[in-house]
Steps between C-alpha positions, in 0.01 A plus 500: 500500500537818696332588829215739524442771753167575654463847659263481792371793709690800374359748753572856588341648812228752415699796661801424283321460165574745217864533601645246260547209737286269295707564196825443694372172653379375158827607331704318768297182459524518120874555518543203735301275258701610197835472671425145626384362165126453561284443195210725613357694786129489560259648750129571557300788621130554568278606217411819691856596606551776242798649691693174473392444138633847402836429663531157336409632158745794544776246581425306181275225643252344264152377609502135391155422647367449154745213449461309826239401752614481857377218726546426865368270765464640852584253768383559853 
């Protein structure tokens, strides 16, 4: 068994977008995961976040939504 990495909240401030920061942050996270022997890295983004989807697809990410359903219970 190997650990898995979950990438939460990769965010670039609106004034800094389009300057490659998202790619650098993503690349750093992916490098860390590879170097530390993780089995996979996964993340989610909103259906309407086309900017993030374009970045993730450019970086080699694959939309696995067809394979899995995500569930959660919100506790107040």
